[in-house]
Each structure stands twice: as structure tokens, then as C-alpha cells.
N, C-alpha and C positions, 0 to 999 in steps of 0.2 A: 428392814433398815436401820443403818448402823449410824449411831452417832458417835462425831467424831469428839476422840478422847483428850482434853486439854491438857491433862497432866506432863506430856513432852515438851509441852511451850517451851521449857529450858534448852531445848536441842536448836530451836529458829534458827539463830544467829550463823549455825554451821553451815546452813543449807541455802540461807537467803542471800547472802553478800560475800562476793567470793572474789578476789585480785589474785593473779596469777601473770608470772612473766616468765619467758624462756627463751633459749637459744633459736636460731634460726639451722636449721638442718638444712639437707642436700634438696636444692633448687630444681634441679635437673629430673623432670620426671622418667619416669619407668615405665617404658610399655608394655604391655602384656597382650600380645597378638593372638595367643594361642586360648587366651578366654572367649566368652559367652557374652558379656555385661562388663566387664574392667575394660578401662581404657590406659589409665597408665594411676600413678601415684605417687607422692611428693611425701618425705618427712620435713613437717611442718616446724616443731618443735619438740624438745625432749626435759623432761624435769626429775631429779633425783627427788626419793623420799624427803633428804636433808633440804633440799631447796622449798620444797613443798610446805613443809612444817615450819621454817623459818620467815618463808612468806606469809603464812598465812597464822603463824604464830605472834605475829607482829598484829592481828588484826583481832584475833580470837582466840587465847589458849586452849580453847575446848577443839580448835578441829585437829590438835594431835592425838585426840580419841578417835576419830575415823580415817586418818591417815593412815595406810597400810604401804603402800608400792609408790615406786616412779612412775609415771607416765611418759611416753610416746605419743606425740599427736602428728597424724597422716592426715593428709588431703588425698581423696580419689578423685576422676572422672569416669563417668562409666555412661552406658548406651541405657534411654527409655523412649518415650515418645511424649507427644503432645496426646492432648485430649479428641483430636481427629485423628490420631495413627501417623501424625508426622514426625521420624526418628530426631533424634534429638539427644545430642550429649550432656549431661547433668555434672552434680558434684554432690561431695558431703566431705566429713569428716569421720576417723576412727581414731579413738582414743584408747591404749594397749596397753594395761599394768605392766609392767615388769616381771608380775607374778610366772614361776615356774607351774604352777598349778593348772588344770584344766577349768576354764574360765566359761561363766555364760555371756551371752550377747544382752544388750539394751538397746533395743532401737528407740533414739528420744526425738520426737518428732518439735520442731520448735516453735513456737508463738510467733505471732503476729511482729514482723520487723518492716521497716520504710526503709531503709539503707541498707547496700550491698553487703558494707564494712560488716554487717552484724551476721552475716550468712556463717553459719558453722564451720566450712573451709577454709575463711578468713581467719578462722580462730582469734577474732577481737575482742577487747575488752567491753564486758557487759554483754556477752552474747552466752547463749544459753549453752552453747559446745564449750564457751572460755571458762565459764562459772559450774553449776550444777553438774554440768557431765565430767567434768577434770574430778569435782570432789568424790561422783559414784566410781570415775573409774580408777581412781587411789583405793577405795575400797575394795576391789576387785571384781569389776564387771569391764568386759569390752564394750564398748559407748560406740552406735550407729549412729551419727548425726547427718541427714539428708540435707540439702540447702533447700529441696523444690527447684520446681521450674519457676525458673525468673530472677535467679541469684546465682550467683558464682558461675559456674561454666556459660549458663544459659540465661545471664544476666540480659541479654539483649533480646529475649523472647518478655512478653508478660505475664507476672505471677498468676497462677491460678487461684487465687484468694479464695478459700471457701468453698473451691470446688470439689465433690469428692472423689472423682476419679483422677483428677489432675494432680492432686496428694497421692492419693493412696500409690497409683501405677509408681511415679518416683517414688518414693519410700520404699515401697517393695523390691524393683530391680537395684534402689541402694543396698540392700540387705542382699542381694544375689550376687552383687560385687563386692560386698564384704566378707561374702564365704567364699569367692573365690581368692579375693584379697589374705583370707587368714592361711588357706590352702597353700599358698603361691609362698608365702612368709612361715609357714612352719609355725603359726600360732596354737596353741595348745587350746581349743575350743569343745568344749564337750557339750554341743550341739543345743543348749538351753536356750532358748529367746521369749525376753521381754519386751512389753510394748508401754511406751509410755509418752504423756505430752500435755500441757497445759494452753487452753486459750484455743488459738489458732490448731496449735500441737497436740490437744484433745480431741480436736474434731477431725486432724488427719490421722491420729492413732487410732481411732473408732472405723473411718473408713477404711484403714490400712486391715483392721483387725477382720471387718466383715469382708472385705475383698479377698483375703487369707484364709479364711475358714472356707468361705463359700466355692472359690473356684480353686484355690490351692490348699486342700486341708491337710494334702501328705509331704510340702516341699520343707514346712520348719515345725520345728516341736515348741510351740506357744506355750508356753509355761503361765503364764500370766502377765493382765494387762490392768494399768491404771490409766484411767484416761480424767483428766480435771477439767471443767469450767467448756465444755466446748458446745456449738451452737449446732445439735445432734437432729433436733427436730425443724429442718428449715421450714416448713410449712406454718407450724403453729407460732413460732417465732417472728415471722414474716408479719403475719395477720396483727402478730399484739403491736409491733414496728408501727404498721400501717393505719392502726385505728386507735392506737392509745394514747396518751398524754405521757412523755417521757422529760427527763432532766432536760432536754435540749443542747446537751455538751458538744460543743463540735468537735470535739475529739473522737467521742463515739459515732456522731453522726457521720463522717467521712468514711470511717468503717464500713458502716451499713451500706452508703451509696458506692463504696469500693466492690462489696460483692454485688449490689446489683447491677454496677456496668461490667465485672465481670461475666454476670449470667447472660446479661443483653447479647455480649461481644461472643462467647463461646456458643451460647444457644442460636448463632447468628440471628436473634432478634431484628438487631441491627437499625432500632428507635432512635429517635432524637430522645436527650434528657426533658425535650418540653412533654413529650407525650409523659412522663412521670412524675414532674415537677412543674409548679408552677414558677412564673419569673417572683422575684431576684432569681431564686434556687434553683432553675435548670440550669442558667448560664455558673452560676457556681459550681453546682451537680460536674458539668465538661470537666472540672479540675481536678475530679478524683481523689486520690488518699488525699490531696492538697486544700479540699472542699472547705469553706469555712461558714458551715450553717450552726447556728447559735440559737435555733427554736425546737422546740419540740418538733419531731421528725413529720409527726402525721399531720400538724397542717400544712406541709408544704409541699404534699402531693395533690397533683390533678382530680377534681370532683369525677372527670371520668374515668380516671385509672381508680381510682379506689371502689367507683361504683361496679367497672368490670371487675373487678375481684371479688366483690361479696357477691355479687349474682353470679360466676363464675362463668363469665363470658370471654375473659383473655385467657382462653385456654394454653397457649402457646406459653405465657411468663407461666402461668400456675405449673405448668408442666413440667416446665425447667427447675423451678424452686424444689419439686418434690421428687426430682431426680437426685437431688443432693441431699435427700431424709436421710440419716443412717441411724434411725431411734428403735424402729421396728423390726426387730428380728432376733433370733436364738443364739447369741455367742452359747459356744461348748467350755471353752477354758476359762477359769477365772476371771471376774472383770470387777474393780471399784472404779465408781463413780463417785468423782470429789466433785463439790461445787459450794460456793458459800451462798447463804440462802437470801442474802442482801446484795447480791450482786445486780448492778443496773448494766451492765453493758452486755453482758451475756446473761440472758436471764434463767435464774432455778428451773424453770417448766422445761427446759432441755433436758436435763440429768433426771429430773422427774418422771417425765412423762417416758423417755427410756426405760427409766427403770420397771415403769409400771408396765411398757409394752412387751419388753422381755419375759418379765415375769408370766404374763397372760399366755406368751408363747411357751410356758413349760422350762424356762432358763432356771439354773436351781444353782448357777455360779456368779449370780449379780450380786452387788450389794452398794445400795446408794448410801454415799457418808454425807449427809450436810454439813458444812462447815459454817457454826451460828454464830450469826451479825457478820460473815464475812464479805467482802466486798469483790471483784474481782479482782483488786491487787492485793486486799489483805488475806485473800484465800490461798494465795501461792504457797507460803508456808507450811499451812495443813496438809495443802497436795503432796509437798516433797517428804515431809515426814512420814505422812502416809505411804505414800508408794516405796519409800527406803524399807518401812516396815514389811510391808506385801513383800517386797523380792528378796529381803530376807528369808521370810517366812515361808513362801509356797516355793519349796524345792522343785 
């Protein structure tokens, strides 16, 4: 276990707040019928290094230390499938530096969003793609940023929130489509791939990593993975939420309810919210991500549901939750787990139990890096700094 080094904290502003503006490109999609996965592409925006330096320099002169290249932003559509196997067209963004050198690819899985405007393909202010991905791209990485199911081209379909296969499959197919796009456009890719994400993005990254290593080990050359504050151990985390007192923050509770509703639907449990929650919370939970429950969530569940979990009699629900565990396996490529030890939204136990389980299975390339005193929000800076360090160190 490695402790995060705070001496680099002076770099934090470089990665935490970014504001970019750009010109619109050709909005006519370019069809690619010869491709297996890629459907089409659009040039969304482009920036010279001078434009990036000017805009970012107005925020913090330290940005100039890292910006090296201009960046083009492309949105793509591609073929993937829903968890039940139904074909669907999804989307994402690809950010390409104007460097002539062979460049590695970083697949960045975004954190929780509730507004389609924040999807990478929309490249809106405040989104992961618009901010951190653009800075990483300007330092010399091809950034591949999936929207996931439920955003962008697939926004008519419910988002597969915190669902292992739904997130992993859409992210993997985005990488496959990106590979075709890079080939079609003669982009000089050196075939190295890095994976990263924070919060839901951390979980999606771990799910993607596990899927790629276990089922498609020869398809991509994964060099390193950095996952931040993901809910990898769904089973232990769920039991903690159901049985322990929490801060009762509505903004946290509505995300837990969203996960429960997603599993209830995708695993066809088809239970009314009154099975899980007492009133008035059952009615409130029907609002999903808009639910306003501002008490400790353990006080909202029905006694019968809690009893069924503790006695193991609700086998279907427990199986659905366990199907989304991604903590207990043996990764081969180098992996760093960043997590604030004061995180009250996605509890630190997720990264700690993942680290312990992986080491017990004989994994030798896994590091747990606790961010001392960091919450879910304040841990982002340490994660980004550490990720940049890892990707520039592990070649």
C-alpha cells in the first residue's frame, strides 16, 4: 500500500479546473460502412496550442507548463449492445493532439452525470471530456471518451448506471470503434492503451479492465490502469448502506436509489419500490435520480427487505448485486487504486477490499493509494495527479 505524496499539490490547479472554447467543425457525419463497429464521425471542435495557452493562461499561468499540442475533437457513433443483447448505436468523443509522433490511447470513463449535455460527445463546459481530457490530449495522448448507454446517440435508452456489463461493453466497443477511426484517418497510434476513470468512471474502468483481460486478452495492449473512488465491491457496499447509519444527504441517497432501480429493472426483478422502502420513501424513490430522501438510508428500508438480505432469502436481489462485483480477480497490467479515506459517498472499503482480494490472488502490479483526509469531491485532484504520473512513468 502506497501513501499519496502531497508535495505535488501545487500542480492541482492545472488539472482541476479547465475552461475551453472552440470553433465548430463540419457537422455532416462521415459514414464508414466498411467498418465493423464504427458508424460515423464528426469534427466537433479544434484548437491550436496558442488558443489553448491563451484561454488557459487567463485562468492559471501554470497551464502553459503542460500544454504541448493543439487538439481536434471528433464525435463518433458506433455499434454496441444493451445488457440483454439488443443492438444499439452509442456515441463518444475522440480527442487527438496535432503531434506527428506515435501516440498512446487513453480510454477515459466519465463519472456520474445526470444531464445529457455533460456527455463527452456533446463536449460541453464542465464535462470530463471538455476539461481533463483536453488537457491530457494536449500533453500527447489520444483520448477516447465513451458516453455510455443512455447518453448521446443512445439517450432514449435508460442509462445502465453502475451496471458492470452495460458500462464495460459500451466502453470496449468505443475502443474498437476508435481503433477503426484512427486507422481510417491515418492517425499515428503506437498501439499502447491506458484506462482511467473516477467515481462511476472508476467502476466502469475496472469493469472494462476485467472484461478486456479475461475475455479479450490479445485485442489491446493495456499498459496501465488508474481507477479512482469506484464502487467495486457492490455486495459489501450495499450491506453497509442498508444496515449502517449514514449522513442522510439527499444528493448521495438518490444515487444509491438509482443503482437499486437499475438492478431492479435490468435483472427483471420488477418489484415495486414499496418492496424495498417504507412510505413516504417508496413514493419518493419512484422519482429515481430526482428522489429527495434526506435521512440515513438505512432508516428507509422495509423490515422485510432488510431481514431477507440478512438471512440470505432474497436470493435474486443478492445475485443481481453480486453480478456487479468487480473487486475479486487477478489483474495482470499495472493497476493503481486511488481513493479518499474520508469518502462518504463511495466508501473507502471498495478500494481496500479490492486491493486485498487481488493481492490474495497473487496480483503483483496492484497499488492502493489512500488520499489522506480526502472526500469524494476533494479526492479528484490527487487521483488526476497520480494518473498523470502513472501514465508518464509506465511506458
